[in-house]
Backbone as CSV, one residue per row, in Angstrom:
resi,resn,N_x,N_y,N_z,CA_x,CA_y,CA_z,C_x,C_y,C_z
1,MET,-37.801,0.131,-19.623,-37.887,1.010,-18.595,-39.030,0.643,-17.747
2,MET,-38.802,0.695,-16.409,-39.830,0.341,-15.463,-40.533,1.658,-14.930
3,MET,-41.883,1.449,-14.774,-42.784,2.477,-14.286,-42.900,2.185,-12.659
4,ALA,-42.450,3.176,-11.943,-42.556,3.051,-10.456,-43.967,3.296,-10.041
5,GLU,-44.422,2.446,-9.026,-45.815,2.570,-8.447,-45.621,3.335,-7.182
6,PRO,-46.474,4.149,-6.846,-46.832,4.902,-5.777,-46.846,3.798,-4.576
7,GLN,-46.196,4.148,-3.391,-46.144,3.384,-2.160,-46.949,4.139,-1.217
8,LYS,-47.087,3.550,-0.019,-47.751,4.434,1.114,-47.150,5.642,1.529
9,GLU,-45.834,5.700,1.439,-45.019,6.923,1.627,-45.487,8.066,0.673
10,HIS,-45.519,7.454,-0.594,-45.968,8.467,-1.737,-47.167,9.021,-1.329
11,ARG,-48.284,8.136,-0.971,-49.617,8.606,-0.795,-49.621,9.483,0.385
12,TRP,-48.648,9.399,1.442,-48.676,10.378,2.612,-48.707,11.812,1.923
13,LEU,-47.835,12.046,0.986,-47.585,13.455,0.432,-48.860,13.955,-0.022
14,GLN,-49.799,13.107,-0.436,-51.142,13.606,-1.314,-51.971,14.498,-0.422
15,GLN,-51.721,14.178,0.856,-52.564,15.095,1.764,-52.173,16.489,1.855
16,LEU,-50.959,16.840,1.222,-50.458,18.131,0.906,-50.915,18.824,-0.210
17,LEU,-51.660,18.168,-1.178,-52.096,18.790,-2.459,-53.227,19.773,-2.264
18,GLY,-53.055,20.892,-2.987,-54.349,21.931,-3.136,-53.779,23.234,-2.966
19,ASP,-54.571,24.069,-2.648,-54.209,25.523,-2.463,-54.373,25.995,-0.922
20,TRP,-53.321,26.669,-0.527,-53.223,26.978,0.797,-52.766,28.244,1.052
21,THR,-53.194,28.970,2.194,-52.679,30.138,2.457,-51.865,30.040,3.758
22,TYR,-51.013,30.976,4.122,-50.096,30.728,5.265,-49.822,31.953,5.969
23,GLU,-49.699,32.172,7.160,-49.107,33.123,7.950,-47.975,32.569,8.760
24,SER,-46.864,33.279,8.673,-45.574,32.970,9.359,-45.077,34.048,10.183
25,GLU,-44.164,33.469,11.280,-43.626,34.306,12.221,-42.292,33.774,12.552
26,GLY,-41.248,34.420,12.885,-40.007,34.015,13.375,-39.046,35.011,13.459
27,SER,-37.747,34.683,13.463,-36.568,35.834,13.654,-35.441,35.218,12.804
28,CYS,-34.831,35.993,12.174,-33.589,35.705,11.507,-32.316,35.264,12.370
29,GLY,-32.506,35.399,13.667,-31.336,35.071,14.338,-31.431,35.808,15.882
30,GLU,-30.586,35.512,16.682,-30.649,36.255,18.060,-30.186,37.566,17.808
31,GLY,-31.102,38.557,18.449,-30.848,39.957,18.481,-31.691,40.550,17.214
32,GLU,-32.060,39.858,16.282,-32.890,40.254,15.340,-34.423,40.459,15.445
33,ALA,-35.010,41.404,14.986,-36.397,41.809,15.096,-37.273,40.601,14.730
34,PRO,-38.300,40.288,15.445,-39.263,39.314,14.915,-40.016,39.689,13.716
35,PHE,-40.430,38.802,12.775,-41.034,39.183,11.711,-42.486,38.301,11.455
36,LYS,-43.314,38.792,10.650,-44.553,38.250,10.336,-44.797,38.400,8.882
37,THR,-44.999,37.250,8.125,-45.407,37.303,6.761,-46.501,36.432,6.390
38,SER,-47.020,36.578,5.115,-48.131,35.768,4.845,-48.113,35.502,3.290
39,GLY,-48.759,34.534,2.848,-48.675,34.323,1.449,-49.607,33.001,1.058
40,THR,-49.306,32.638,-0.135,-50.057,31.407,-0.589,-49.280,30.367,-1.325
41,GLU,-49.806,29.165,-1.163,-49.063,27.907,-1.870,-49.928,27.114,-2.604
42,ARG,-49.547,26.679,-3.717,-50.093,25.680,-4.520,-49.363,24.382,-4.693
43,VAL,-49.932,23.299,-4.215,-49.215,21.968,-4.243,-49.879,21.136,-5.326
44,ARG,-49.086,20.674,-6.223,-49.462,19.776,-7.197,-48.680,18.401,-7.280
45,GLU,-49.216,17.438,-7.937,-48.451,16.097,-7.775,-47.923,15.848,-9.346
46,ILE,-46.917,14.972,-9.281,-46.358,14.505,-10.470,-46.489,13.053,-10.435
47,ALA,-47.200,12.384,-11.152,-47.583,10.941,-11.169,-47.859,10.223,-9.977
48,GLY,-48.344,10.803,-9.018,-48.490,10.140,-7.552,-47.162,9.855,-6.917
49,LEU,-46.001,10.102,-7.406,-44.678,9.903,-6.883,-43.969,11.096,-6.185
50,TRP,-44.447,12.268,-6.739,-43.680,13.612,-6.296,-44.679,14.576,-5.964
51,ILE,-44.523,15.609,-5.210,-45.247,16.743,-5.019,-44.173,17.966,-5.417
52,VAL,-44.981,19.104,-5.866,-44.274,20.240,-6.135,-45.103,21.363,-5.502
53,ALA,-44.437,22.158,-4.595,-45.146,23.178,-3.756,-44.643,24.570,-4.297
54,GLU,-45.372,25.400,-4.864,-45.045,26.790,-5.385,-45.632,27.687,-4.471
55,GLY,-44.940,28.516,-3.748,-45.415,29.599,-2.829,-45.167,30.985,-3.280
56,GLU,-45.896,31.789,-2.981,-45.725,33.342,-3.216,-46.112,33.935,-1.931
57,GLY,-45.240,34.944,-1.512,-45.524,35.686,-0.368,-44.654,36.872,-0.238
58,GLU,-44.440,37.416,0.946,-43.562,38.519,1.020,-42.517,38.239,2.154
59,MET,-41.413,38.878,1.873,-40.162,38.914,2.886,-40.432,39.785,4.011
60,PRO,-39.847,39.458,5.089,-39.732,40.701,6.181,-39.458,42.024,5.460
61,GLY,-40.257,42.948,5.682,-39.912,44.246,4.982,-40.687,44.402,3.854
62,GLY,-41.512,43.442,3.395,-42.406,43.642,2.331,-42.075,43.312,0.811
63,SER,-40.728,42.988,0.678,-40.648,42.657,-0.690,-40.904,41.164,-1.090
64,PRO,-41.436,41.050,-2.588,-41.930,39.731,-2.839,-41.026,38.543,-2.816
65,MET,-41.541,37.494,-2.521,-40.740,36.176,-2.477,-41.433,35.046,-3.102
66,ARG,-40.875,34.179,-3.851,-41.324,33.035,-4.384,-40.420,31.859,-3.981
67,THR,-41.279,30.628,-3.755,-40.360,29.383,-3.339,-40.970,28.313,-4.105
68,MET,-40.126,27.226,-4.260,-40.526,25.909,-4.796,-39.863,24.795,-3.929
69,MET,-40.681,23.931,-3.485,-40.115,22.683,-3.022,-40.629,21.430,-3.685
70,THR,-39.835,20.481,-3.765,-40.135,19.140,-4.440,-40.041,18.188,-3.181
71,LEU,-40.953,17.190,-3.230,-40.784,16.133,-2.272,-41.124,14.782,-2.865
72,GLY,-40.475,13.861,-2.412,-40.984,12.406,-3.021,-40.328,11.454,-2.014
73,TYR,-40.567,10.184,-2.095,-40.087,9.172,-1.368,-39.052,8.222,-2.297
74,ASP,-37.901,7.986,-1.723,-36.992,7.115,-2.490,-36.896,5.756,-1.649
75,PRO,-37.512,4.562,-2.133,-37.367,3.377,-1.426,-36.017,2.945,-1.304
76,ALA,-35.031,3.182,-2.359,-33.697,2.671,-2.017,-33.114,3.411,-0.912
77,LYS,-33.411,4.740,-0.506,-32.895,5.237,0.559,-33.603,5.049,1.979
78,GLY,-34.774,4.548,1.753,-35.771,4.371,2.940,-36.282,5.592,3.480
79,GLY,-36.343,6.661,2.704,-36.757,8.020,3.351,-37.274,8.859,2.284
80,TYR,-37.668,10.038,2.699,-38.124,11.133,1.797,-36.999,12.011,1.393
81,VAL,-37.069,12.524,0.096,-35.950,13.209,-0.555,-36.676,14.455,-1.070
82,GLY,-35.993,15.566,-1.344,-36.534,16.733,-2.195,-35.545,17.926,-2.186
83,THR,-36.010,18.806,-2.714,-35.212,20.190,-2.808,-36.146,21.385,-2.439
84,PHE,-35.371,22.517,-2.185,-36.032,23.764,-1.771,-35.122,24.850,-2.502
85,ILE,-35.929,25.797,-3.238,-35.265,27.076,-3.769,-36.140,28.140,-3.336
86,ALA,-35.506,29.477,-3.330,-36.388,30.656,-3.012,-35.633,31.686,-3.713
87,SER,-36.459,32.792,-4.127,-36.125,33.861,-4.927,-35.222,34.774,-4.146
88,MET,-34.937,34.630,-2.868,-34.132,35.470,-2.251,-32.596,34.941,-1.725
89,MET,-32.443,33.709,-2.407,-31.249,33.000,-2.067,-30.770,32.183,-3.303
90,THR,-29.500,31.915,-3.177,-28.812,31.226,-4.305,-28.559,29.717,-3.932
91,HIS,-28.702,29.340,-2.885,-28.381,28.127,-2.479,-29.459,26.972,-2.721
92,LEU,-29.137,25.895,-3.393,-30.045,24.697,-3.420,-30.104,23.893,-2.222
93,TRP,-31.306,23.784,-1.666,-31.402,22.880,-0.409,-31.737,21.691,-0.828
94,ILE,-30.960,20.669,-0.344,-31.315,19.263,-0.688,-31.743,18.334,0.620
95,TYR,-32.894,17.997,0.506,-33.683,17.278,1.713,-33.414,15.756,1.752
96,GLU,-33.181,15.282,2.891,-33.415,13.836,3.177,-34.204,13.875,4.585
97,GLY,-35.211,12.929,4.525,-36.171,13.022,5.695,-36.898,11.779,6.035
98,LYS,-37.416,11.650,7.349,-38.236,10.428,7.604,-39.573,11.104,8.506
99,LEU,-40.499,10.254,8.415,-41.689,10.529,9.296,-41.539,9.997,10.560
100,ASP,-42.140,10.624,11.607,-41.921,10.318,12.995,-43.028,9.038,13.183
101,GLU,-43.096,8.463,14.398,-43.747,7.328,14.675,-45.337,7.592,14.522
102,THR,-45.767,8.741,14.752,-47.091,9.190,14.697,-47.696,9.077,13.168
103,GLY,-46.745,9.284,12.249,-47.263,9.486,10.881,-47.645,10.894,10.714
104,ARG,-47.504,11.740,11.331,-47.951,13.174,11.125,-46.871,14.197,10.973
105,VAL,-45.761,13.884,11.380,-44.519,14.891,11.414,-43.427,14.488,10.434
106,LEU,-43.030,15.116,9.303,-41.971,14.871,8.504,-40.976,15.767,8.638
107,THR,-39.633,15.176,9.201,-38.625,16.038,9.406,-37.582,15.894,8.369
108,LEU,-37.288,17.008,7.782,-36.344,17.114,6.484,-35.065,17.615,6.883
109,ASP,-34.004,16.821,6.951,-32.624,17.421,7.172,-31.953,17.956,5.980
110,THR,-31.178,19.069,6.167,-30.450,19.595,5.011,-29.181,20.408,5.564
111,THR,-28.355,20.804,4.737,-27.180,21.625,5.058,-27.082,22.867,4.201
112,GLY,-26.767,23.855,4.708,-26.820,25.077,3.922,-25.811,26.126,4.594
113,PRO,-25.679,27.298,3.987,-24.747,28.300,4.521,-25.196,28.746,5.876
114,SER,-24.178,28.869,6.697,-24.451,29.464,8.135,-24.960,30.779,7.948
115,MET,-25.747,30.963,9.058,-26.394,32.459,9.124,-25.372,33.397,9.781
116,GLU,-24.233,32.916,10.282,-23.267,33.584,10.899,-22.515,34.509,9.780
117,GLY,-22.597,34.185,8.512,-21.812,34.961,7.425,-20.447,34.646,7.511
118,ASP,-20.062,33.366,8.237,-18.621,33.142,8.321,-18.212,32.149,7.083
119,GLY,-18.885,31.929,5.938,-18.505,30.808,5.234,-18.630,29.456,5.355
120,LYS,-19.122,29.178,6.553,-19.157,27.934,6.772,-20.548,27.233,6.505
121,THR,-20.831,25.976,6.890,-22.073,25.446,6.570,-22.714,25.258,7.973
122,ALA,-23.894,24.885,8.014,-24.720,24.516,9.282,-25.782,23.546,8.839
123,ARG,-26.242,22.718,9.781,-27.214,21.843,9.705,-28.633,22.440,10.031
124,TYR,-29.810,22.240,9.125,-30.970,22.765,9.220,-32.067,21.742,9.241
125,GLN,-33.168,21.947,9.682,-34.448,21.154,9.535,-35.563,21.865,9.243
126,ASP,-36.325,21.435,8.296,-37.671,21.919,7.988,-38.709,20.783,8.335
127,VAL,-39.636,21.015,9.249,-40.391,20.110,9.595,-41.896,20.485,9.151
128,ILE,-42.512,19.599,8.604,-43.932,19.634,8.264,-44.788,18.700,9.108
129,GLU,-45.817,19.476,9.773,-46.643,18.690,10.763,-48.216,18.604,10.339
130,VAL,-48.733,17.558,9.968,-49.969,17.638,9.576,-51.014,17.733,10.718
131,LYS,-51.615,18.733,11.010,-52.564,18.890,12.154,-54.013,18.380,11.810
132,SER,-54.466,18.566,10.561,-55.689,18.043,10.057,-55.691,18.119,8.628
133,PRO,-56.829,17.625,7.942,-56.768,17.605,6.446,-56.830,19.301,6.112
134,GLU,-57.141,20.085,7.000,-57.179,21.573,6.757,-56.151,22.482,6.960
135,GLU,-55.251,21.800,7.931,-54.228,22.746,8.696,-52.877,21.931,8.692
136,ARG,-51.772,22.558,8.514,-50.428,22.081,8.820,-49.535,23.105,9.268
137,LEU,-48.529,22.740,9.854,-47.439,23.748,10.361,-46.117,23.361,9.584
138,PHE,-45.411,24.356,9.447,-44.076,24.217,8.936,-43.143,25.017,9.725
139,THR,-42.008,24.176,10.310,-41.208,24.929,11.100,-39.768,24.804,10.529
140,ALA,-39.059,25.885,10.562,-37.400,25.795,10.050,-36.760,25.949,11.338
141,ARG,-35.649,25.240,11.368,-34.793,25.386,12.595,-33.366,25.189,12.110
142,VAL,-32.335,25.664,12.789,-30.860,25.515,12.645,-30.242,25.053,13.869
143,GLU,-29.226,24.113,13.718,-28.579,23.561,14.807,-27.400,24.691,15.249
144,ARG,-27.549,24.871,16.466,-26.465,25.895,17.134,-25.310,24.991,17.330
145,SER,-24.156,25.834,17.651,-22.792,25.192,17.881,-22.750,24.238,19.004
146,ASP,-23.877,24.336,20.103,-23.720,23.502,21.223,-24.622,22.310,20.934
147,GLY,-25.307,22.281,19.649,-25.898,20.920,19.401,-27.523,21.119,19.607
148,THR,-27.910,22.245,20.225,-29.331,22.530,20.372,-30.000,23.092,18.903
149,TRP,-31.245,22.936,18.927,-32.035,23.615,17.679,-32.572,24.857,18.077
150,GLN,-32.217,25.802,17.220,-32.990,27.196,17.303,-34.061,27.320,16.297
151,GLU,-35.211,27.603,16.610,-36.445,27.747,15.697,-36.237,29.225,15.090
152,LEU,-36.284,29.097,13.647,-36.188,30.223,12.923,-37.535,31.013,12.522
153,MET,-38.457,29.994,12.163,-39.756,30.364,11.745,-40.722,29.259,11.696
154,VAL,-42.044,29.776,12.035,-43.198,28.782,12.023,-44.198,29.446,11.245
155,ALA,-44.729,28.571,10.229,-45.662,28.999,9.249,-46.960,28.086,9.269
156,ARG,-47.983,28.665,9.708,-49.269,27.934,9.748,-50.122,27.835,8.408
157,TYR,-50.302,26.901,7.838,-50.998,26.613,6.480,-52.321,26.317,6.770
158,ARG,-53.127,27.059,6.080,-54.747,26.642,5.973,-55.294,26.293,4.648
159,ARG,-55.879,25.145,4.323,-56.458,25.131,3.079,-57.610,26.044,2.573
160,ARG,-57.296,26.470,1.463,-58.284,27.539,0.959,-59.445,26.682,0.317
161,GLY,-60.585,27.248,0.734,-61.918,26.648,0.397,-62.137,26.699,-1.030
């Protein structure tokens, strides 16, 4: 059995390690009331190859929410891979993504249930932008039927001291 060695792409994920607080705002769709939520996230590593981000916060309306994201880099695919689950949904989100040319923005593509409730699927993107060692943004968006992207939520993460 071969032991994988972390590459520069794996090391990029290391800047996400630690304890964070977040404040988010967004809307669940057109005509829906905007929301604001907050919470915490702990990001740990597995052998320098993977990160696991466990979040706790509240849903719009105040009910508790828990999330878990995994991210790593797959040299065979030439891109980042991962998953996302949350306590308020039954869908397992599967990520494939790439860094932009600045090396600060990781765009994760995924497919999931349409928010239209029509039983169809839609394309989504979760985007992680590293603003500084102490701050990052997380944006979730969905592709509309006309091919444009609609922002669903933006969360601002700040490293806990």
